[in-house]
N, C-alpha and C positions, 0 to 999 in steps of 0.2 A: 676577574675583570671588574673595574670600577668606573662609574660615571659620576662626576661631581661629588666624589667621596662616598658614593653609595654603591653597594655591591650589586652587580648584575649577574643573573644566572647564566652559566655557559654550559654547553653540552656538545659531545662529539656526535651523538646519534639523534637527538630530538630535532624534528622538522617543524612541528607545530606545538602550540601551547594553549592551554585553556585555564581561565580563572573563573571561579564560581563562588556564589554566596547565596544564602537562603534568607527569606524574609517572612516572618510570622508563620513559620512552618508548623507550629503547634498552638497558635493563638488566633482567634477570630475566625470569621467565615471563609475568607479568601487567603490562600497561601501561595508562595511563589519561589521559584529558583531562577537565578540569573546566571548566564554563562557568556563570558567573553572569549572569543577564539581568534587566533591570529597565527601568522607564520612566525616561527622562532626568530628568523632573521630580522623581523620588524620590531622585536621586543625592545631593544635598546632605545630606539627612537620614541616609541609610544610610551615607554616607561619614563623617559626623561621629560616628555611633554606633560605627562600626568603629574609628575613631581613638581614641575614648574608652576602648574595651576595651583597646587596646594601652597607652594611657597609664596606666590604673589597674592594669594587669598588670606595668608596668615592663618591657615588651618592645618593642624597636624593630621587629623583623621576626619573624614566626612562619613558619618553614619546616618542613614535615613531616619532611624528612630530618634536621633538627637538633633534633627534638622528643625531648629526653632528660633534662629537668629538671622539677622540680615546678612551677616558675614558668611554663615553657612549656606544661606540661600544663593548668594552671589557665586560661591564656589560650586554649588550644585548646577547652576545654570551654565557655568563655564565647562564643567564636566560634560553636560549634555551637548554643548556646542562641539567640544572635542570629539565626543563619540559620534555625533552626526557627521562631522567632517571626515573623520577617519573611516567610518563605515562606508560613506559614499565613495571614498577614494579606493576602497577595496582592501585596506590594510587590516580591518578587523570586522567581525560580526558580533552582534549582540542578540542573543535569544533568551527570552524570558517565558518560562512555563508557569501558568497559574492554574489553580484548581479550586473548586468550590466544595466545601465539606457538607453543603446542604443538597448536593445532587444525589442521584440514585446510587452512585458508586460508593459514596462516603458515608451515607446515613446507615451505618451498620453498628451493632452493639459491640463494645469493647474494641473499637478501631485502634490499630497499632500505628500511631503517627510516625514513629521512627522507621518502621518497615515500609510504610507508605512513602515516606520521603525517599528511601532508597529506590523504590520502584520509579518514582518520578525522575530521579537522576538517570536511571536506565533509559526511560523514554526520551529524555532530553539528549543524552549521548547518542542514542540510536538515530535521532532525527537531525543531529547537527554534525557530529564528528565525521560521519561517513557521507551522509547525503548532501551536506552543504559544502564539504571540503573533499570532494571525490579524489581518491588516490590512495596509494599504499603508504600513508604517512605514519610517523612515529610521534605519538602525543605524550606531552607531560601535562598532568593535571595538577593545578594549584588551587585547592579550595581554601576558603577561610578556615583558619585553625580552630575557631570557635564554632563547632558544628555538632549536630547530633549523630552524624555518621562516623564510625570508628575507622577513619581513613588509614591510621597507622597499621591496624591489623590487616587491612586490605593491601597496603603496600608491602607488608611482610610476606603476604601470600604470593603477590606478584613476583617477588624476588626468589621465592622458593621453587624447588624442582617440581613440587606438586602442582604448580599452576599449569603444567603441560598435560595433566590428566584429563580424560574425558569424563566429566562429572555428569552423571545422568540423574541429577536430583531435580527438585522443583525449579522452574525457571528463575524464580526470584529468591531461592534459598541463598544464604550468605555465601556459601562456597561457589555456587553457580554464578552469582553476581560478580565475584572476583575473577573467575575464569573469563567471563564474557568481556570484562574490561579490556583484557589483552587480546583475546581471539577475535572479537567483533569490532572493537573500536581502536585497537592499536595503542592503548594506554600502557606504556612501559614503566612509567614512574609517577608516583603520587607524592606531592610535596606540599603539605599544608603550610599556609603562609600567614604571618601576622599582618593584618590589613594595615596597621600603622606603617609597616615597612614596604608594603606593596600596594600602591594606589590603584592598580588595575582591579584588585579585589574590591576596593571601595567603589569603583565604577559599577561592578557587578551588583553590589549591595544597593547602590542608588537606583538602578533600573528595576531590580526586584521590588524594592520598596515603592517606587513610583507606580509599578503595575498594580500592586495590591491597593494602594491609595486610590488609584483611578477607578477601581471597582467598588471598594468599600465606602468611599467618601464622595461618590459622584454627586449625590444630593448637595453636599457642602460645596462642591465645585460649581454647581449650577447657581447657587445663591451668590457665591463669591463673584462669579463671572458676570452676573447681572449688574453688579455695581462697579466692577473693575475691568470689564471687557472693553473692546474698542468702541462699542456703541452704548451710550448711557441708557438706562431703563426708561421706557415710556411712562411707567407708573411707579410710584414709590414701592420699594421692597417692603413687604409686610413685616413689621417689627415683631409681630407675635409669632413668626414662623418657628416651628419646632426645631428647625435646623440651626444649631448654634456653632459658630466657628471660633475655635481657639486661635491663639496667636500662631501656634505651630501649623494649624490647618491653613491659615492664610498664607504663610510662607510656602507651604507645600503646594497650594493651589497656584501660586505664582510660578513655581518651578514647572508644574504640569502645563500651564498655559504657554510658557516660553517654549517648552519642548514640543508641544503640539504645533506651535507656529513654525518651528524649525523644520519639522517633518513635512508640513504642508508646503513650505517654501521650496523644499528639495524634492517634493513629490515621492516620498518614500513609502507611501501606501499604508501609513499608520492611522487607524481610525480611532476616534475617541467618543464623539457624541452619539453616533449611530447605535452603539452597543452599551453605552454608559460605562465605558472603560476602555483602556488601551487594547487594541486588537489589530493584528496584521492579517490580511486575507491571503496574501501570497507568501508562503513560508520561505521562498527563495530570496525575498528582500533582505538586505543586510541588517535591518533592525526588525526583529520578528517577535511580536507578542502573541503567544500561542495559548489558547484556552483549552485545557484538557477537558474532553467530554467522554463519558462512558462509551466504550466501543461496542458493547453488547450486553445482554441481560446478565451474563455471568461475570462481567467485569466489576468486581467488588474490591474495596480496599481490604488489606490484610487485617486480621484480628489477633488479639493477644491470646 
């Protein structure tokens, strides 16, 4: 099937589809996973709308790490508006899981960031694919093809007869993870996608990057907001402030401010100022920024 000359995925069995991407999964204090979920029947419309935003913005691929020009900033704001509109309409969900490597779970010697990323995917799937889309659905997962997780080997395992076995290994052993993708979450197919060809992966990347930025650069955002916000500062901003904003920081601050305004205007329950970072208190909301917190004393990141 083709729309405007672009190939659109089709399936006999898939009922729902998920697009995912990671942001700073092994760099910096804060890490994130972004997940877009929707009904498979809504894919052609949403995919076409997202492609149209890229075309009218004259942007081939929007990547958070490369967002440093006015053209990319305008495109990012349009993607935010698209996501807010469609989330409120019920056509899609956006869930972003962030974690802090300075918390008690992650401050362990020889932490295995790849294995930890896999666990975070498990937690995200557990809290979205079944809880937020209740029902016996058949999912197709489309992660960004540039990832630390070896999705191809996981897909091979799902396709094999061995995926039906009752594996009594550690919960997060690689084999157990593969089995649970099917038995717990109904993921029948994994299809890594080139984000250049699939703009919904780009939207997942945008929100994951926005989540990390809102936490890691909130001090920058405060400085920027004092001079660019709706109310001018009562006193001059201290020129000697240790917070220095690059051109990219300023573009990203503007995207964050625009997005916060959209969420407030639609009463989506997304908080920014209170926690010095994007956070949603009610996980049922269609745009959910979830901060992972250690569940108990024994909840530790995997080690090498």
